[in-house]
C-alpha positions as CSV (number, residue, x, y, z in Angstrom):
1,M,0.2,0.2,0.0
2,P,1.5,3.4,-0.5
3,Y,2.4,5.8,2.2
4,P,-0.8,7.9,3.4
5,I,-0.5,11.0,1.1
6,E,-1.7,13.5,3.9
7,D,1.9,12.1,6.1
8,K,3.2,13.4,2.9
9,L,4.5,17.0,1.5
10,V,2.5,16.8,-1.6
11,I,3.2,19.4,-4.8
12,A,0.2,18.9,-7.9
13,V,2.2,19.6,-11.2
14,S,0.2,20.1,-14.5
15,S,2.4,18.5,-17.2
16,S,2.4,22.0,-18.7
17,A,4.7,22.7,-16.5
18,L,6.6,19.4,-16.3
19,F,7.0,19.2,-19.8
20,D,7.5,21.8,-23.3
21,L,3.7,21.2,-24.5
22,S,4.4,23.9,-27.0
23,E,3.8,21.7,-30.1
24,S,0.8,19.9,-28.6
25,N,-0.7,23.3,-27.7
26,D,-0.5,24.6,-31.3
27,V,-1.7,21.5,-32.3
28,F,-5.1,21.8,-30.2
29,E,-5.4,26.0,-30.9
30,K,-5.5,25.4,-34.6
31,S,-7.3,21.9,-35.1
32,G,-9.5,20.9,-31.9
33,P,-9.5,18.2,-29.7
34,L,-10.1,15.7,-32.2
35,E,-6.6,16.0,-33.8
36,Y,-5.0,16.7,-30.6
37,K,-5.5,13.1,-29.7
38,K,-4.4,11.7,-33.1
39,F,-1.4,14.0,-32.3
40,Q,-0.7,12.3,-29.1
41,E,-1.7,8.8,-30.4
42,L,1.2,9.0,-33.3
43,N,3.2,10.2,-31.0
44,L,3.1,8.0,-28.1
45,D,6.3,6.8,-28.0
46,K,7.7,10.4,-28.2
47,V,9.6,11.8,-25.4
48,L,8.0,15.1,-24.2
49,E,11.2,17.6,-23.4
50,K,11.3,18.9,-20.2
51,G,9.2,21.7,-19.0
52,V,10.3,24.8,-17.0
53,A,9.3,22.8,-13.6
54,F,10.7,19.9,-14.4
55,P,14.4,20.6,-12.8
56,F,12.9,21.4,-9.6
57,I,10.2,18.7,-9.2
58,K,13.4,16.0,-10.2
59,R,15.3,17.5,-7.0
60,F,12.1,17.2,-5.2
61,L,11.1,13.6,-5.6
62,Q,15.1,13.1,-5.0
63,I,14.5,13.6,-1.3
64,N,12.4,10.5,-0.7
65,H,15.9,8.9,-1.5
66,Q,17.7,10.2,1.4
67,F,14.4,9.1,3.7
68,P,13.5,6.0,2.2
69,D,12.0,4.5,5.4
70,V,9.2,7.6,5.3
71,K,9.4,8.6,2.0
72,P,8.2,12.3,2.9
73,V,7.3,13.8,-0.2
74,E,4.9,13.2,-3.2
75,V,4.3,15.0,-6.6
76,V,0.8,13.8,-8.1
77,L,-0.1,15.0,-11.9
78,L,-3.0,16.9,-12.1
79,S,-3.7,17.3,-16.1
80,R,-6.5,18.8,-18.4
81,N,-5.6,16.1,-20.6
82,S,-7.9,12.6,-20.7
83,A,-6.7,9.7,-19.7
84,A,-6.1,8.6,-23.4
85,T,-4.3,11.6,-24.3
86,G,-2.3,11.6,-20.4
87,R,-0.4,8.5,-21.7
88,R,2.0,10.1,-23.3
89,V,2.6,12.3,-20.4
90,F,3.1,9.2,-18.3
91,R,5.4,7.4,-20.9
92,S,7.5,10.7,-20.7
93,I,7.4,10.4,-16.9
94,M,8.6,6.7,-16.9
95,H,11.2,7.3,-19.2
96,Y,13.0,10.1,-17.4
97,G,12.5,7.7,-14.1
98,L,10.6,10.5,-12.4
99,D,8.7,8.7,-9.5
100,I,4.9,10.1,-10.2
101,S,2.2,7.9,-9.8
102,R,-1.1,9.4,-8.6
103,A,-2.8,11.6,-11.1
104,A,-6.0,13.0,-12.2
105,F,-7.8,13.6,-15.6
106,M,-10.0,15.6,-16.4
107,E,-10.4,15.5,-20.0
108,G,-10.2,19.3,-20.7
109,S,-11.9,20.4,-17.0
110,S,-10.0,22.1,-14.5
111,P,-8.2,20.4,-12.4
112,Y,-7.7,23.2,-9.3
113,E,-11.0,21.6,-7.1
114,Y,-8.6,18.5,-6.6
115,I,-5.9,20.6,-4.8
116,P,-7.1,19.6,-1.2
117,A,-8.1,16.1,-2.1
118,F,-4.7,14.9,-3.0
119,N,-3.1,17.1,0.2
120,A,-1.2,19.5,-2.0
121,S,0.8,22.6,-0.5
122,L,1.4,23.7,-4.3
123,F,-0.1,23.4,-8.1
124,L,1.7,23.9,-10.5
125,S,0.8,24.8,-14.1
126,A,1.4,27.1,-17.1
127,N,-2.5,27.9,-17.3
128,E,-2.7,31.0,-15.6
129,N,-7.1,30.8,-15.5
130,D,-6.5,27.5,-13.4
131,V,-4.4,28.9,-11.2
132,Q,-6.1,31.7,-10.8
133,N,-9.3,29.6,-10.1
134,A,-7.0,27.9,-7.5
135,I,-6.0,31.2,-5.8
136,D,-9.9,32.7,-5.7
137,A,-10.9,29.7,-3.9
138,G,-8.2,29.7,-1.3
139,Y,-6.2,27.0,-2.8
140,P,-1.9,27.1,-3.2
141,A,-0.7,27.3,-6.9
142,G,1.3,29.3,-8.9
143,V,1.6,30.0,-12.8
144,V,5.0,29.2,-13.9
145,L,6.7,31.7,-16.8
146,P,8.3,30.8,-19.7
147,S,12.1,30.6,-19.4
148,K,15.5,28.4,-20.4
149,K,15.2,25.0,-19.7
150,V,18.9,24.8,-17.4
151,D,19.1,21.2,-15.4
152,D,22.5,20.6,-14.3
153,E,22.7,17.3,-13.7
154,D,26.2,17.0,-11.8
155,D,23.4,19.7,-9.1
156,N,21.9,17.5,-6.6
157,E,20.9,20.0,-4.4
158,L,17.8,21.7,-4.4
159,R,17.2,25.9,-4.0
160,I,13.9,26.7,-3.5
161,A,13.6,30.8,-3.4
162,F,10.5,33.2,-1.6
163,D,9.4,36.3,-1.9
164,F,7.5,37.0,1.8
165,D,4.7,39.9,1.2
166,G,2.0,37.6,-0.4
167,V,3.5,34.4,-0.7
168,I,4.6,32.9,2.3
169,A,2.2,35.8,4.4
170,D,-0.7,37.7,3.7
171,D,-1.0,41.1,1.8
172,E,-1.8,43.0,4.7
173,A,1.7,44.9,4.7
174,E,1.6,45.4,0.6
175,S,-2.2,46.3,1.4
176,V,-0.5,49.5,3.5
177,F,2.1,50.3,0.9
178,K,-0.7,50.1,-2.1
179,Q,-3.0,52.6,-0.2
180,K,-0.5,54.7,1.3
181,D,3.6,55.2,0.2
182,L,6.9,53.5,1.4
183,P,6.9,55.7,4.6
184,S,3.6,55.0,5.8
185,F,4.6,51.4,5.4
186,H,8.0,51.3,7.3
187,D,5.3,52.6,9.8
188,Y,3.4,50.2,10.1
189,E,5.1,47.5,10.1
190,T,7.5,49.0,13.3
191,E,4.6,49.6,15.1
192,H,2.9,45.6,14.3
193,V,6.7,44.6,14.7
194,A,5.9,41.9,17.8
195,K,2.9,40.5,15.8
196,P,3.4,37.9,13.2
197,H,2.1,37.8,9.6
198,N,-1.0,35.5,9.0
199,P,-0.1,33.0,6.8
200,G,0.0,33.9,2.8
201,P,-0.9,31.4,-0.1
202,L,2.6,29.5,0.5
203,A,2.6,29.5,3.9
204,D,1.8,25.8,4.3
205,L,4.9,24.6,1.5
206,F,7.3,26.7,3.5
207,K,6.7,25.4,6.3
208,K,6.5,21.5,5.4
209,L,9.7,22.7,3.8
210,S,10.8,23.4,7.6
211,N,9.9,20.0,8.9
212,L,11.6,18.7,6.0
213,Q,15.0,20.4,7.0
214,T,14.7,19.2,10.6
215,L,14.7,15.6,9.1
216,E,18.1,16.8,7.5
217,N,18.9,18.6,10.4
218,D,18.9,14.6,12.1
219,K,20.4,13.1,10.0
220,L,23.7,15.5,10.0
221,E,23.6,14.8,13.8
222,K,23.8,10.8,13.3
223,D,26.0,11.0,9.9
224,R,28.6,14.4,10.1
225,G,29.4,13.7,6.6
226,Y,26.0,14.2,5.5
227,K,25.5,16.3,2.6
228,R,22.3,19.0,3.1
229,I,20.2,18.6,-0.2
230,L,17.6,21.2,0.2
231,T,18.8,24.7,0.7
232,T,15.7,27.8,1.1
233,A,15.9,31.3,0.5
234,I,13.6,34.4,1.0
235,V,14.3,37.3,-1.6
236,T,12.3,40.1,-0.5
237,A,11.8,43.4,-1.7
238,R,11.5,44.8,2.5
239,N,15.0,46.7,4.2
240,A,14.9,47.9,8.1
241,P,13.6,48.5,9.8
242,S,10.4,46.6,7.9
243,H,12.6,43.4,8.0
244,E,12.3,42.7,11.9
245,R,8.3,41.8,11.4
246,V,9.5,39.0,8.8
247,I,11.9,37.7,11.3
248,T,8.9,38.0,14.1
249,T,6.7,36.0,12.2
250,L,9.2,32.9,11.2
251,D,10.0,32.8,14.7
252,N,6.4,32.7,15.7
253,W,5.9,29.7,13.1
254,G,9.0,28.2,14.8
255,V,10.3,28.1,10.7
256,S,13.6,29.4,8.9
257,A,15.1,29.8,5.9
258,N,18.6,29.4,5.2
259,K,19.3,32.8,3.1
260,V,17.0,35.8,3.4
261,F,18.2,38.8,1.7
262,F,16.2,42.3,2.6
263,L,16.7,44.0,-0.6
264,G,15.3,47.4,-0.4
265,G,13.7,47.8,-3.5
266,M,17.1,46.4,-5.6
267,A,16.5,44.2,-8.5
268,K,16.1,40.7,-7.5
269,D,17.3,39.0,-10.2
270,R,21.4,40.5,-9.0
271,I,20.4,37.9,-6.0
272,L,18.8,35.4,-8.2
273,N,21.6,35.0,-10.7
274,R,23.8,34.2,-7.9
275,L,21.9,32.1,-5.8
276,K,20.7,29.8,-9.2
277,P,17.0,28.9,-7.0
278,H,15.3,25.7,-9.4
279,I,12.6,27.9,-8.8
280,F,11.5,31.0,-7.3
281,F,7.6,32.3,-6.1
282,D,6.7,36.0,-6.4
283,D,3.3,38.0,-6.5
284,Q,4.5,40.7,-8.5
285,L,4.9,39.9,-12.1
286,S,7.3,42.8,-12.1
287,H,10.0,41.2,-9.4
288,L,9.8,38.3,-11.8
289,K,12.1,39.4,-14.3
290,S,15.9,38.2,-15.3
291,E,18.5,39.6,-18.3
292,S,19.6,36.1,-18.6
293,G,16.4,34.7,-18.3
294,N,17.3,31.3,-17.0
295,I,15.6,31.8,-13.6
296,P,12.6,29.5,-13.1
297,M,10.0,32.1,-11.7
298,V,6.8,31.2,-10.6
299,H,3.5,33.9,-10.6
300,V,1.1,33.5,-7.3
301,P,-1.4,35.7,-8.3
302,F,-2.3,36.8,-4.8
303,G,-3.5,39.5,-2.9
304,V,-4.1,43.6,-3.9
305,A,-0.4,43.0,-5.9
306,N,-2.8,41.6,-8.3
307,S,-5.9,43.8,-7.9
308,K,-7.4,45.2,-11.1
């Protein structure tokens, strides 16, 4: 029997995030679902190219190799494909050796409603509507943005970077900034420095990643030669004095990040190009830019930063 999914850190991913489906989508848009089905059947054994989220998902699944007794993580496939057209996706999953066995095939419908059924702390998709529907329903989700595919086979570490406001925490502070100005934002955060923020859409993911790091800490205590595989980072536009409420919040939740950057409005890609995360989450599209275009970025369309 599979290990109970409610005891795992689960990430749900669409086939459009995991693989490059641009050719398949062109067929669907130009010729419709019947020709799309024929195309997938004709190319059933043609392996799909890796998508933007592939390096992240591959390394995430490798966490189970370090903890084979509990296998603390799982990835499930949530797909708009039918089970028939989804066969090619699963054959590609098997080709790449990804340990993904659970899936939902919706035959053209959005799969976002099934995020809580699979106990997922994150849903990754290239479909903006599916992600926005998930966020509107209170589910954790992000849009995988186009970028160059960089997958260093010799790099086994998993680096995950987060913005803070509107991603890990709610948009309370961003609301003050948007309604007033930067000095008012700093004054507000200084006044509320002892009050932790409420959780944002990816708080559960961040907390469970912190739990995984506790497992790594325990393993390091028993084996000083153990090499950590998971690094988390917070990359935020905040700076002093508003930095302190971030620390208050993390301390209150009993979690931490390996690296925290308070940039004071400095371009985030200056840090990201050095950090080289396998995925970076931010709620503001204006922050999801990289001159080199090789940072896998995810837009979390939550809160005032995305209000019209």
